[in-house]
LUMPA-226871 format. One record per residue: residue in one letter; x, y, z of N, C-alpha, C in turn. Coordinates in steps of 0.05 Angstrom, whole numbers, padded with zeros to 5 digits, always signed. Layout:
residues N
AXYZXYZXYZ
...
END
This chain:
residues 457
X+00017-00024+00000+00000+00000+00000+00017+00025+00000
X+00039+00024+00016+00056+00047+00018+00070+00053-00008
X+00079+00031-00022+00092+00035-00048+00072+00046-00069
X+00047+00038-00066+00026+00048-00085+00022+00078-00081
X+00022+00087-00055+00019+00115-00050+00043+00131-00060
X+00066+00120-00057+00090+00133-00068+00089+00136-00098
X+00080+00114-00111+00077+00114-00140+00057+00135-00149
X+00034+00136-00136+00014+00156-00143+00024+00184-00138
X+00039+00188-00117+00051+00214-00111+00070+00222-00133
X+00087+00203-00142+00106+00209-00163+00092+00216-00189
X+00070+00201-00195+00055+00207-00220+00042+00234-00218
X+00030+00241-00195+00018+00267-00192+00038+00290-00195
X+00062+00286-00183+00083+00306-00185+00092+00309-00214
X+00094+00287-00228+00102+00288-00256+00081+00303-00273
X+00055+00297-00267+00034+00311-00282+00035+00341-00278
X+00038+00349-00252+00039+00377-00246+00063+00390-00260
X+00086+00376-00259+00110+00386-00272+00107+00389-00301
X+00093+00369-00313+00088+00370-00342+00070+00393-00349
X+00049+00397-00333+00031+00420-00338+00046+00446-00337
X+00063+00449-00316+00078+00473-00313+00097+00477-00337
X+00109+00455-00345+00127+00457-00368+00113+00465-00393
X+00089+00454-00398+00074+00461-00421+00065+00490-00421
X+00057+00500-00397+00049+00528-00394+00073+00546-00401
X+00096+00539-00390+00120+00555-00395+00127+00554-00425
X+00124+00529-00437+00132+00526-00465+00113+00543-00483
X+00088+00545-00475+00069+00561-00491+00075+00591-00490
X+00088+00599-00468+00093+00628-00465+00123+00632-00460
X+00140+00627-00479+00169+00627-00474+00180+00655-00473
X+00165+00675-00481+00176+00702-00483+00161+00722-00465
X+00155+00713-00441+00141+00730-00422+00161+00741-00402
X+00164+00767-00399+00184+00778-00381+00178+00774-00352
X+00198+00768-00336+00196+00767-00307+00196+00795-00295
X+00212+00812-00307+00215+00840-00298+00208+00859-00321
X+00193+00880-00315+00186+00900-00335+00194+00928-00325
X+00209+00942-00341+00218+00969-00334+00209+00988-00356
X+00191+01006-00349+00179+01025-00368+00190+01053-00363
X+00205+01063-00382+00215+01091-00381+00196+01109-00397
X+00188+01131-00385+00171+01150-00398+00184+01178-00397
X+00189+01190-00420+00198+01217-00421+00174+01235-00425
X+00166+01249-00405+00143+01266-00407+00148+01289-00426
X+00132+01291-00447+00133+01314-00465+00152+01312-00488
X+00166+01289-00491+00187+01287-00512+00176+01275-00537
X+00180+01290-00559+00175+01279-00586+00201+01271-00600
X+00199+01264-00625+00223+01255-00640+00244+01277-00640
X+00236+01302-00644+00256+01323-00646+00269+01330-00619
X+00255+01325-00596+00268+01329-00570+00291+01310-00567
X+00286+01284-00573+00308+01264-00572+00331+01272-00590
X+00324+01281-00614+00344+01288-00633+00361+01312-00624
X+00348+01332-00612+00363+01356-00603+00382+01348-00581
X+00374+01331-00562+00392+01322-00541+00415+01306-00552
X+00409+01290-00572+00430+01273-00584+00451+01290-00599
X+00441+01311-00613+00461+01329-00626+00479+01341-00605
X+00468+01350-00583+00485+01363-00562+00504+01343-00549
X+00493+01321-00541+00509+01302-00525+00528+01285-00541
X+00521+01279-00566+00538+01261-00582+00547+01272-00609
X+00536+01294-00617+00544+01306-00643+00531+01293-00667
X+00510+01277-00662+00496+01264-00684+00466+01262-00677
X+00448+01258-00696+00420+01260-00690+00407+01236-00677
X+00420+01213-00677+00406+01189-00668+00425+01170-00653
X+00436+01181-00631+00457+01166-00616+00450+01157-00588
X+00427+01164-00576+00421+01153-00549+00421+01123-00550
X+00429+01110-00528+00433+01082-00527+00407+01066-00534
X+00384+01077-00527+00359+01063-00532+00351+01065-00561
X+00363+01083-00577+00356+01085-00605+00365+01061-00621
X+00382+01044-00608+00391+01020-00621+00376+00995-00611
X+00355+00999-00596+00338+00976-00588+00327+00963-00613
X+00323+00937-00613+00314+00924-00637+00285+00929-00645
X+00268+00937-00625+00240+00943-00631+00236+00973-00630
X+00229+00985-00653+00226+01014-00655+00201+01021-00671
X+00183+01036-00658+00159+01045-00671+00153+01073-00663
X+00130+01083-00672+00119+01108-00662+00093+01102-00647
X+00083+01121-00631+00060+01117-00615+00041+01141-00618
X+00015+01135-00622-00006+01156-00621-00015+01159-00593
X-00022+01184-00585-00027+01190-00557-00053+01204-00551
X-00070+01207-00571-00095+01223-00567-00112+01211-00545
X-00127+01228-00530-00144+01219-00508-00172+01212-00517
X-00188+01201-00500-00216+01197-00505-00228+01225-00509
X-00245+01227-00529-00258+01253-00536-00238+01273-00548
X-00214+01264-00555-00195+01281-00569-00198+01277-00598
X-00177+01283-00613-00177+01280-00642-00160+01255-00649
X-00173+01235-00660-00158+01211-00668-00137+01219-00689
X-00112+01211-00684-00090+01218-00702-00095+01208-00730
X-00094+01226-00749-00096+01219-00778-00069+01226-00791
X-00054+01206-00799-00027+01211-00810-00027+01228-00835
X-00047+01225-00852-00047+01241-00876-00052+01271-00870
X-00071+01276-00852-00076+01304-00845-00053+01316-00829
X-00040+01299-00813-00018+01309-00796+00005+01320-00813
X+00010+01308-00836+00032+01317-00853+00023+01334-00877
X-00002+01341-00877-00012+01359-00897-00016+01387-00887
X-00022+01389-00861-00027+01416-00849-00010+01419-00824
X+00005+01441-00823+00023+01446-00800+00007+01449-00774
X-00017+01460-00776-00032+01465-00752-00048+01441-00742
X-00049+01420-00757-00066+01397-00750-00061+01386-00722
X-00035+01381-00715-00029+01368-00690-00031+01387-00666
X-00037+01412-00671-00040+01431-00648-00066+01428-00634
X-00085+01412-00644-00111+01409-00632-00115+01379-00623
X-00131+01376-00603-00139+01349-00595-00119+01333-00580
X-00099+01346-00568-00077+01332-00555-00085+01321-00527
X-00071+01300-00519-00075+01289-00492-00060+01306-00471
X-00067+01302-00446-00050+01312-00424-00036+01287-00412
X-00019+01292-00392-00004+01270-00380-00021+01251-00365
X-00043+01261-00353-00060+01243-00337-00074+01222-00355
X-00086+01231-00376-00100+01213-00394-00080+01194-00408
X-00056+01205-00415-00036+01188-00428-00026+01166-00409
X-00020+01174-00384-00010+01154-00365-00031+01133-00360
X-00056+01141-00357-00078+01122-00353-00080+01103-00376
X-00078+01113-00401-00080+01095-00424-00057+01075-00424
X-00033+01083-00417-00011+01064-00417-00013+01044-00394
X-00022+01054-00371-00023+01037-00347-00047+01018-00346
X-00068+01024-00361-00093+01008-00360-00101+00996-00386
X-00091+01007-00409-00099+00998-00435-00126+01010-00443
X-00135+01030-00428-00161+01043-00434-00158+01073-00436
X-00169+01085-00457-00167+01114-00460-00186+01128-00441
X-00178+01152-00431-00195+01168-00415-00193+01197-00423
X-00208+01214-00409-00208+01243-00416-00185+01257-00402
X-00177+01280-00412-00156+01295-00400-00163+01302-00371
X-00143+01300-00354-00146+01307-00326-00153+01283-00309
X-00161+01261-00321-00170+01237-00306-00146+01218-00301
X-00145+01208-00277-00124+01189-00269-00135+01163-00259
X-00130+01142-00274-00138+01115-00265-00168+01110-00265
X-00183+01127-00280-00212+01123-00283-00219+01128-00312
X-00241+01116-00321-00250+01120-00349-00266+01146-00351
X-00276+01153-00375-00291+01178-00378-00316+01179-00361
X-00327+01156-00352-00350+01156-00335-00343+01155-00305
X-00317+01159-00300-00306+01160-00272-00306+01132-00259
X-00308+01112-00275-00306+01084-00264-00277+01077-00260
X-00271+01066-00237-00243+01059-00230-00232+01037-00249
X-00208+01041-00258-00194+01022-00276-00172+01009-00261
X-00167+00983-00267-00144+00969-00256-00119+00975-00272
X-00098+00983-00260-00072+00986-00274-00057+00960-00273
X-00038+00957-00291-00022+00933-00290-00003+00932-00266
X+00001+00955-00254+00016+00955-00228+00000+00941-00207
X-00026+00947-00206-00043+00934-00186-00045+00904-00192
X-00047+00897-00218-00049+00869-00226-00023+00854-00218
X+00000+00867-00223+00026+00855-00217+00028+00851-00187
X+00019+00870-00171+00020+00867-00142+00003+00844-00132
X-00021+00841-00144-00039+00819-00136-00026+00792-00143
X-00009+00791-00163+00004+00766-00171+00030+00762-00155
X+00036+00779-00136+00059+00775-00120+00085+00789-00129
X+00083+00804-00151+00107+00818-00160+00111+00844-00144
X+00136+00853-00143+00142+00879-00131+00137+00901-00151
X+00134+00926-00142+00130+00948-00161+00142+00974-00150
X+00149+00991-00169+00161+01016-00161+00155+01038-00181
X+00155+01063-00171+00149+01087-00187+00170+01108-00180
X+00184+01118-00200+00206+01137-00196+00201+01161-00215
X+00204+01185-00206+00201+01209-00223+00220+01231-00215
X+00227+01247-00235+00244+01271-00230+00227+01295-00223
X+00200+01292-00222+00182+01313-00214+00166+01303-00190
X+00144+01316-00184+00127+01308-00162+00118+01279-00164
X+00120+01264-00143+00111+01236-00144+00081+01234-00147
X+00066+01255-00138+00037+01256-00140+00028+01270-00165
X+00047+01276-00184+00040+01288-00209+00027+01268-00228
X+00017+01277-00251-00001+01261-00267+00011+01234-00276
X+00036+01234-00286+00046+01209-00297+00051+01188-00276
X+00066+01193-00254+00068+01173-00234+00042+01165-00221
X+00025+01185-00217-00001+01179-00205-00018+01160-00222
X-00015+01163-00248-00031+01146-00267-00026+01116-00263
X-00005+01109-00250+00001+01080-00246-00006+01070-00218
X-00015+01089-00200-00020+01079-00173-00043+01094-00159
X-00058+01110-00173-00079+01125-00161-00104+01126-00179
X-00126+01136-00168-00151+01138-00183-00165+01163-00174
X-00168+01182-00193-00180+01208-00186-00188+01221-00212
X-00212+01233-00213-00221+01246-00237-00208+01273-00242
X-00194+01283-00222-00181+01309-00224-00152+01307-00216
X-00134+01309-00235-00105+01306-00230-00094+01327-00212
X-00108+01349-00208-00098+01371-00191-00105+01367-00161
X-00118+01346-00154-00124+01340-00126-00100+01326-00114
X-00078+01340-00112-00053+01328-00104-00054+01315-00076
X-00067+01328-00057-00068+01316-00030-00083+01290-00031
X-00105+01288-00045-00120+01263-00046-00103+01241-00060
X-00091+01249-00082-00075+01230-00098-00051+01220-00081
X-00037+01238-00068-00014+01230-00051-00023+01212-00028
X-00046+01218-00016-00055+01201+00005-00062+01173-00005
X-00074+01171-00028-00080+01144-00039-00054+01129-00044
X-00035+01142-00056-00010+01128-00062+00005+01119-00037
X+00005+01136-00017+00020+01131+00007+00005+01112+00026
X-00021+01117+00030-00036+01103+00051-00051+01079+00041
X-00055+01076+00015-00072+01054+00005-00059+01036-00015
X-00040+01045-00030-00028+01029-00052-00010+01007-00040
X-00006+00987-00056+00012+00965-00049+00040+00968-00062
X+00045+00991-00074+00071+00996-00087+00093+00994-00066
X+00116+00983-00075+00138+00979-00056+00158+01003-00056
X+00160+01017-00078+00179+01040-00080+00164+01063-00093
X+00165+01086-00079+00156+01111-00091+00178+01132-00087
X+00187+01143-00109+00208+01164-00108+00200+01187-00126
X+00202+01211-00115+00196+01234-00131+00197+01259-00114
X+00194+01282-00126+00196+01307-00112+00170+01314-00098
X+00170+01337-00084+00147+01345-00069+00153+01348-00039
X+00179+01348-00032+00186+01350-00003+00174+01375+00009
X+00160+01373+00031+00146+01396+00042+00164+01416+00056
X+00189+01409+00061+00207+01426+00077+00228+01442+00061
X+00228+01438+00034+00250+01450+00018+00238+01465-00006
X+00253+01485-00015+00244+01501-00038+00256+01490-00064
X+00254+01506-00086+00263+01497-00112+00293+01495-00114
X+00308+01508-00095+00337+01507-00095+00348+01487-00075
X+00330+01472-00062+00340+01454-00042+00346+01467-00015
X+00335+01491-00011+00339+01505+00014+00314+01502+00032
X+00318+01502+00059+00295+01499+00077+00274+01522+00073
X+00249+01514+00073+00227+01533+00071+00221+01545+00099
X+00213+01570+00099+00205+01582+00124+00178+01570+00134
X+00161+01565+00114+00135+01552+00120+00132+01527+00104
X+00128+01504+00116+00126+01479+00101+00102+01480+00082
X+00104+01464+00060+00083+01463+00040+00076+01433+00037
X+00054+01424+00049+00048+01396+00051+00030+01385+00028
X+00023+01402+00010+00003+01394-00010+00010+01368-00025
X+00035+01366-00034+00043+01345-00052+00049+01318-00037
X+00049+01318-00011+00053+01294+00004+00028+01284+00019
X+00005+01297+00013-00020+01287+00025-00029+01303+00049
X-00017+01326+00054-00025+01342+00077-00007+01338+00101
X-00011+01355+00121+00007+01355+00145+00004+01330+00161
X-00021+01320+00164-00025+01295+00180-00012+01271+00167
X-00013+01270+00140+00000+01248+00126+00030+01249+00130
X+00041+01274+00129+00070+01277+00132+00078+01268+00160
X+00063+01275+00180+00069+01267+00208+00068+01236+00210
X+00049+01224+00196+00047+01195+00197+00071+01182+00183
X+00081+01194+00162+00105+01184+00149+00129+01185+00168
X+00132+01208+00181+00155+01211+00199+00154+01192+00222
X+00129+01186+00231+00126+01168+00254+00122+01139+00246
X+00127+01133+00220+00125+01106+00210+00097+01093+00214
X+00077+01110+00212+00049+01101+00214+00035+01100+00187
X+00049+01108+00166+00037+01111+00139+00045+01087+00122
X+00025+01077+00108+00030+01055+00089+00006+01037+00086
X+00002+01027+00063-00020+01008+00058-00011+00980+00065
X-00028+00961+00059-00023+00933+00064-00010+00922+00038
X+00016+00924+00036+00030+00917+00012+00031+00887+00006
X+00032+00871+00027+00035+00842+00024+00010+00826+00028
X-00013+00840+00033-00038+00826+00035-00043+00810+00061
X-00028+00816+00081-00032+00801+00107-00050+00816+00126
X-00062+00838+00117-00081+00853+00134-00068+00872+00153
X-00041+00875+00152-00027+00892+00170-00013+00915+00155
X-00008+00937+00170+00006+00960+00158+00034+00953+00150
X+00042+00961+00126+00070+00959+00117+00080+00987+00114
X+00093+00997+00135+00101+01025+00136+00124+01031+00117
X+00124+01056+00108+00145+01066+00091+00170+01072+00107
X+00193+01068+00095+00219+01078+00105+00225+01103+00088
X+00227+01126+00101+00231+01151+00087+00261+01156+00083
X+00270+01162+00058+00297+01171+00053+00295+01199+00040
X+00314+01216+00046+00313+01244+00037+00339+01254+00025
X+00361+01249+00038+00387+01260+00029+00398+01245+00005
X+00415+01259-00010+00427+01246-00033+00444+01222-00025
X+00457+01223-00002+00474+01201+00007+00456+01176+00013
X+00432+01181+00023+00414+01158+00028+00406+01145+00002
X+00400+01161-00019+00393+01149-00045+00417+01134-00056
X+00440+01145-00054+00464+01132-00064+00469+01106-00050
X+00466+01105-00023+00471+01081-00007+00450+01060-00013
X+00426+01068-00021+00405+01048-00027+00412+01031-00051
X+00430+01041-00068+00437+01026-00092+00454+01001-00086
X+00463+00998-00062+00479+00974-00054+00470+00964-00027
X+00475+00939-00022+00470+00928+00005+00441+00921+00011
X+00436+00918+00036+00409+00910+00046+00390+00933+00044
X+00365+00927+00035+00346+00948+00032+00322+00945+00051
X+00308+00966+00058+00284+00964+00074+00262+00950+00059
X+00240+00944+00072+00217+00931+00060+00204+00949+00039
X+00199+00974+00046+00187+00994+00027+00202+01020+00030
X+00204+01034+00008+00218+01060+00007+00201+01082-00003
X+00199+01104+00012+00188+01129+00002+00211+01148+00000
X+00219+01154-00024+00243+01171-00028+00235+01199-00037
X+00240+01219-00020+00233+01247-00025+00259+01263-00025
X+00270+01269-00048+00294+01287-00048+00287+01313-00035
X+00308+01326-00024+00304+01351-00009+00302+01374-00028
X+00280+01374-00043+00274+01395-00063+00244+01395-00067
X+00233+01417-00078+00204+01420-00078+00191+01406-00102
X+00195+01415-00126+00179+01405-00149+00194+01389-00170
X+00219+01397-00176+00235+01382-00196+00263+01379-00185
X+00277+01359-00195+00305+01354-00186+00322+01378-00193
X+00321+01387-00219+00340+01407-00228+00327+01429-00245
X+00306+01423-00259+00296+01441-00280+00288+01469-00269
X+00278+01470-00244+00270+01496-00233+00290+01510-00216
X+00315+01501-00218+00336+01514-00202+00341+01542-00212
X+00355+01558-00196+00360+01586-00203+00379+01588-00226
X+00381+01613-00237+00400+01618-00259+00387+01624-00285
X+00403+01628-00305+00393+01635-00332+00381+01611-00345
X+00354+01611-00348+00341+01587-00360+00344+01586-00390
X+00355+01607-00402+00361+01607-00431+00390+01598-00437
X+00405+01593-00417+00433+01586-00420+00436+01558-00432
X+00459+01551-00444+00464+01524-00454+00462+01504-00432
X+00459+01478-00438+00457+01458-00418+00482+01457-00399
X+00476+01454-00373+00496+01451-00352+00513+01476-00348
X+00505+01499-00360+00519+01524-00355+00516+01533-00326
X+00491+01531-00316+00486+01538-00289+00491+01514-00270
X+00504+01519-00247+00510+01497-00229+00485+01481-00221
X+00488+01455-00219+00467+01438-00210+00463+01439-00180
X+00439+01432-00171+00435+01429-00142+00447+01403-00134
X+00469+01404-00118+00484+01380-00112+00473+01363-00089
X+00453+01374-00075+00442+01360-00052+00420+01340-00059
X+00413+01338-00084+00391+01320-00092+00403+01298-00110
X+00391+01274-00109+00401+01252-00126+00395+01257-00155
X+00410+01242-00172+00403+01242-00200+00381+01221-00205
X+00369+01223-00228+00349+01203-00236+00362+01175-00237
X+00386+01174-00246+00401+01149-00246+00404+01137-00218
X+00412+01153-00199+00416+01144-00172+00389+01134-00159
X+00368+01148-00165+00342+01140-00155+00334+01113-00168
X+00338+01110-00193+00331+01086-00208+00346+01062-00197
X+00372+01065-00193+00388+01043-00184+00380+01035-00155
X+00373+01054-00139+00364+01048-00112+00338+01032-00113
X+00320+01041-00130+00294+01026-00133+00299+00997-00142
X+00317+00994-00162+00323+00967-00172+00334+00949-00151
X+00351+00960-00133+00364+00943-00113+00343+00932-00093
X+00322+00947-00089+00300+00937-00072+00282+00917-00087
X+00274+00925-00111+00255+00909-00126+00265+00882-00135
X+00291+00881-00142+00301+00856-00153+00304+00834-00133
X+00298+00839-00107+00298+00818-00087+00273+00801-00088
X+00253+00809-00102+00228+00794-00104+00232+00771-00123
X+00229+00746-00115+00233+00723-00133+00212+00721-00155
X+00189+00735-00152+00168+00735-00172+00173+00756-00194
X+00193+00773-00190+00198+00794-00210+00185+00820-00201
X+00187+00840-00219+00177+00866-00212+00170+00883-00236
X+00155+00904-00231+00150+00925-00250+00161+00952-00239
X+00174+00967-00256+00185+00993-00249+00179+01013-00270
X+00167+01036-00263+00163+01058-00281+00181+01081-00273
X+00197+01091-00292+00215+01113-00287+00208+01136-00306
X+00202+01159-00295+00194+01182-00311+00215+01205-00311
X+00222+01213-00335+00237+01238-00338+00217+01260-00341
X+00206+01269-00319+00183+01286-00320+00188+01315-00327
X+00212+01325-00321+00217+01353-00325+00224+01361-00353
X+00227+01341-00371+00229+01348-00400+00204+01364-00408
X+00181+01355-00399+00156+01369-00405+00156+01397-00393
X+00165+01400-00368+00165+01426-00356+00182+01445-00371
X+00206+01436-00380+00224+01453-00395+00212+01460-00423
X+00199+01440-00435+00187+01444-00461+00164+01464-00460
X+00148+01463-00439+00126+01482-00436+00137+01511-00436
X+00160+01514-00425+00172+01541-00423+00192+01546-00446
X+00193+01527-00465+00211+01529-00488+00240+01534-00479
X+00248+01520-00459+00275+01522-00448+00293+01500-00461
X+00306+01507-00482+00321+01486-00497+00343+01474-00480
X+00359+01491-00467+00381+01481-00451+00372+01462-00429
X+00352+01469-00414+00343+01452-00392+00328+01427-00403
X+00316+01429-00425+00304+01406-00437+00325+01385-00444
X+00348+01395-00456+00370+01377-00463+00382+01365-00437
X+00385+01381-00416+00395+01371-00391+00379+01348-00381
X+00353+01351-00381+00335+01331-00370+00336+01305-00387
X+00338+01308-00413+00340+01284-00430+00367+01270-00426
X+00388+01286-00421+00414+01273-00415+00413+01257-00389
X+00399+01268-00369+00396+01254-00344+00379+01229-00348
X+00359+01231-00365+00342+01208-00371+00358+01186-00385
X+00374+01194-00404+00389+01174-00419+00409+01160-00401
X+00420+01174-00381+00439+01162-00362+00425+01141-00345
X+00399+01146-00338+00384+01127-00323+00379+01101-00340
X+00372+01105-00365+00368+01082-00383+00393+01066-00386
X+00416+01080-00389+00441+01066-00392+00448+01049-00367
X+00442+01061-00343+00447+01047-00318+00430+01021-00316
X+00405+01023-00325+00387+01000-00325+00397+00979-00344
X+00406+00987-00367+00417+00967-00386+00441+00953-00375
X+00458+00967-00361+00481+00955-00348+00472+00935-00326
X+00450+00943-00312+00439+00925-00291+00429+00899-00304
X+00414+00902-00326+00403+00878-00340+00426+00859-00347
X+00448+00870-00357+00469+00853-00367+00487+00842-00345
X+00486+00854-00321+00503+00844-00299+00486+00830-00277
X+00461+00839-00273+00445+00828-00251+00421+00813-00260
X+00415+00814-00286+00392+00800-00297+00401+00790-00324
X+00383+00788-00343+00390+00784-00372+00366+00791-00389
X+00371+00794-00415+00350+00803-00433+00329+00781-00438
X+00334+00757-00429+00314+00735-00432+00293+00736-00410
X+00297+00752-00390+00277+00754-00368+00268+00782-00363
X+00281+00802-00375+00274+00830-00369+00267+00845-00395
X+00246+00860-00393+00236+00877-00415+00241+00906-00408
X+00254+00922-00425+00258+00950-00422+00244+00965-00444
X+00227+00984-00437+00212+01000-00456+00219+01030-00452
X+00223+01044-00473+00228+01073-00471+00208+01087-00490
X+00192+01105-00479+00173+01119-00496+00166+01146-00483
X+00146+01160-00494+00137+01186-00484+00107+01186-00482
X+00097+01204-00465+00067+01205-00462+00055+01224-00483
X+00070+01244-00492+00060+01263-00512+00083+01281-00520
X+00079+01297-00540+00098+01317-00548+00090+01345-00537
X+00110+01360-00528+00105+01387-00517+00122+01408-00531
X+00109+01430-00540+00124+01452-00551+00125+01453-00582
X+00116+01432-00595+00117+01430-00624+00144+01437-00634
X+00164+01421-00626+00192+01427-00633+00197+01418-00662
X+00210+01436-00677+00217+01430-00705+00243+01443-00712
X+00252+01440-00737+00275+01455-00746+00267+01484-00752
X+00287+01502-00753+00281+01530-00758+00269+01534-00786
X+00249+01552-00787+00236+01559-00812+00212+01542-00818
X+00205+01523-00800+00182+01505-00805+00156+01521-00802
X+00136+01512-00817+00109+01523-00815+00105+01550-00828
X+00124+01559-00844+00121+01586-00855+00105+01586-00881
X+00100+01562-00893+00084+01561-00917+00070+01534-00919
X+00047+01534-00931+00033+01509-00934+00039+01496-00962
X+00056+01509-00977+00061+01499-01004+00086+01482-01005
X+00086+01462-01022+00110+01446-01027+00117+01426-01006
X+00099+01420-00987+00106+01402-00966+00106+01373-00975
X+00127+01358-00968+00126+01329-00972+00130+01314-00946
X+00128+01329-00923+00130+01316-00897+00157+01307-00889
X+00178+01315-00903+00204+01304-00895+00227+01323-00899
X+00223+01349-00896+00245+01367-00896+00243+01390-00915
X+00221+01393-00929+00217+01417-00946+00190+01428-00940
X+00186+01453-00946+00159+01465-00942+00153+01469-00913
X+00135+01452-00902+00125+01457-00874+00145+01449-00853
X+00159+01428-00857+00177+01417-00835+00205+01417-00845
X+00222+01431-00831+00251+01431-00836+00265+01417-00813
X+00287+01403-00819+00301+01388-00799+00316+01406-00779
X+00322+01395-00756+00340+01408-00737+00368+01411-00750
X+00382+01431-00741+00409+01435-00752+00430+01431-00730
X+00443+01408-00730+00464+01403-00710+00488+01421-00714
X+00500+01429-00691+00523+01446-00692+00548+01432-00680
X+00545+01406-00675+00568+01391-00664+00564+01385-00635
X+00579+01366-00625+00577+01357-00597+00583+01381-00578
X+00566+01384-00558+00570+01405-00538+00560+01432-00547
X+00548+01433-00569+00537+01459-00579+00507+01456-00584
X+00493+01477-00578+00463+01477-00581+00456+01474-00611
X+00438+01455-00617+00428+01453-00645+00409+01476-00651
X+00407+01483-00676+00388+01503-00684+00360+01490-00687
X+00340+01502-00674+00313+01490-00674+00293+01512-00670
X+00267+01504-00670+00246+01523-00668+00223+01512-00651
X+00216+01526-00629+00192+01520-00614+00168+01534-00627
X+00146+01520-00630+00123+01533-00644+00100+01539-00625
X+00097+01525-00603+00077+01531-00583+00088+01525-00555
X+00072+01530-00534+00080+01523-00507+00063+01502-00494
X+00046+01489-00511+00028+01468-00501+00035+01441-00513
X+00016+01423-00511+00020+01396-00522+00010+01395-00551
X+00021+01375-00565+00011+01369-00592+00000+01340-00593
X-00013+01334-00615-00024+01308-00620-00005+01291-00637
X+00020+01299-00638+00040+01286-00655+00046+01257-00644
X+00056+01241-00662+00067+01215-00654+00092+01219-00638
X+00098+01200-00620+00122+01201-00603+00137+01174-00607
X+00162+01173-00599+00178+01149-00604+00171+01126-00584
X+00178+01102-00593+00175+01078-00577+00198+01059-00583
X+00212+01051-00561+00235+01032-00564+00231+01010-00544
X+00238+00985-00551+00236+00963-00532+00258+00943-00538
X+00266+00930-00516+00286+00909-00518+00282+00889-00496
X+00286+00863-00502+00285+00843-00482+00261+00825-00485
X+00257+00809-00464+00236+00789-00464+00209+00801-00470
X+00194+00791-00489+00168+00801-00495+00167+00825-00514
X+00189+00836-00521+00189+00861-00537+00176+00857-00565
X+00178+00832-00576+00167+00828-00602+00136+00829-00602
X+00124+00826-00578+00095+00826-00577+00082+00853-00585
X+00097+00874-00584+00086+00900-00592+00082+00902-00622
X+00096+00886-00637+00095+00887-00666+00067+00883-00677
X+00052+00865-00665+00025+00859-00675+00006+00882-00671
X+00013+00901-00653-00004+00924-00649+00005+00948-00666
X+00028+00947-00678+00038+00969-00695+00027+00965-00723
X+00001+00967-00726-00013+00960-00751-00022+00985-00766
X-00012+01008-00759-00019+01032-00773+00007+01044-00785
X+00004+01060-00805+00028+01070-00819+00027+01100-00822
X+00048+01113-00814+00051+01142-00817+00071+01146-00840
X+00067+01166-00858+00084+01169-00881+00113+01178-00873
X+00116+01189-00849+00143+01198-00841+00154+01181-00819
X+00138+01174-00799+00148+01159-00776+00146+01129-00779
X+00132+01120-00800+00130+01091-00804+00109+01078-00787
X+00112+01052-00781+00092+01037-00766+00088+01049-00738
X+00063+01050-00730+00058+01060-00703+00036+01045-00689
X+00036+01045-00663+00016+01033-00646+00003+01055-00629
X-00019+01048-00617-00032+01068-00599-00021+01064-00571
X-00023+01085-00555-00012+01083-00528-00026+01062-00510
X-00051+01056-00516-00066+01036-00501-00053+01008-00506
X-00040+01004-00528-00027+00978-00534-00006+00971-00514
X+00007+00992-00502+00028+00987-00482+00015+00972-00458
X-00007+00983-00448-00020+00970-00426-00031+00943-00433
X-00042+00940-00457-00054+00915-00465-00033+00893-00467
X-00010+00899-00478+00011+00879-00481+00022+00871-00453
X+00026+00891-00436+00036+00885-00409+00016+00868-00393
X-00010+00875-00396-00030+00858-00383-00029+00830-00393
X-00024+00826-00419-00023+00799-00430+00000+00783-00417
X+00021+00796-00409+00043+00782-00395+00035+00773-00367
X+00015+00787-00356+00006+00782-00328-00018+00763-00327
X-00029+00756-00350-00051+00737-00351-00041+00709-00347
X-00057+00691-00336-00047+00663-00334-00044+00650-00361
X-00027+00631-00364-00022+00618-00390-00046+00603-00399
END
């Protein structure tokens, strides 16, 4: 009888193992780790301008060599559906119907379009599940990192639900007190100004109000991250040295990282905002986006189930709104350094067979073009004559010649790059063709593909 039980046990184990093997064999290209980089406000010409300055050529950022390269449409619900023929026939076409960051982040995080201003809810204000929430339910770790306010539209779109993106206190409270996210890093420190100097009067709006701040300091703030029904309090880090130290060694259970600065890491610092990149001294007391990203990775990669990490270069948008070429290029250089650091991590601490890295943008800001663009509607062929002229590079370390056309968002296509496990899955969604940018997918496809990785086999 005992031998019969052993035999049955062995058969059962073999069947379970076979089922698991078959499931894995059916889905051989599903990433264990997903890292999504979003450059807020960057279009094709923003990347090109930064490349001209940093490398002396128009297409040299490390992610431009990713094997999967497409464009992305970004229009919101009730906006203007992008029409490629109209976009390259009329210079003014893309100036209308554009998304904001809240709707764009929601589309990417949930696979569902919503109206401008809405975060994590559909146009009828119905709560949507983000793939961050799905990943957490499946036992994966998750993190959100930004160079601007952590409660701002893009990071909030992955961990909060609110019909009004400007309700910062409500959004911050949801992220801090209710979400299961393991890492949140971004600006909004209530005790410091734009230069990293102490404020005379604290400003608690972006961290959820004064009571929430007190709860953070007293380690009483945090949702139930692991599902055991008990509080999982945040460990607060603030100084640059703390962020740097987080990149190595033992990490806390959860990290709330608030650099000692108010709204952006560097873009709003003092000095001549029209100066070339890095002409004005940087604020040295705050971490770089690269340092924040590496710290987040060191915590998240301890989860055996894998993780999701969103990293936002948020201040590219802020600089573009003000048509600040130098500071826009600075922010893109900092962003590219963070991507490079993650690629090094993949190749030393993970591998491309288990990790997916995506680089994209939520929308274009400033309608950046080459000088002389838009001056005539005649003779346009969409590629360098008539309406659109190319940027003019002046060599490495020199500002390229370019032209800002507005201070708001456009409905233009934005770049998309992907490498690693699962990256080929985006190809089936790139089923539309633009005469200049080539094949493109919609921003909702990003969420849909990532959700497909989180569905059972």
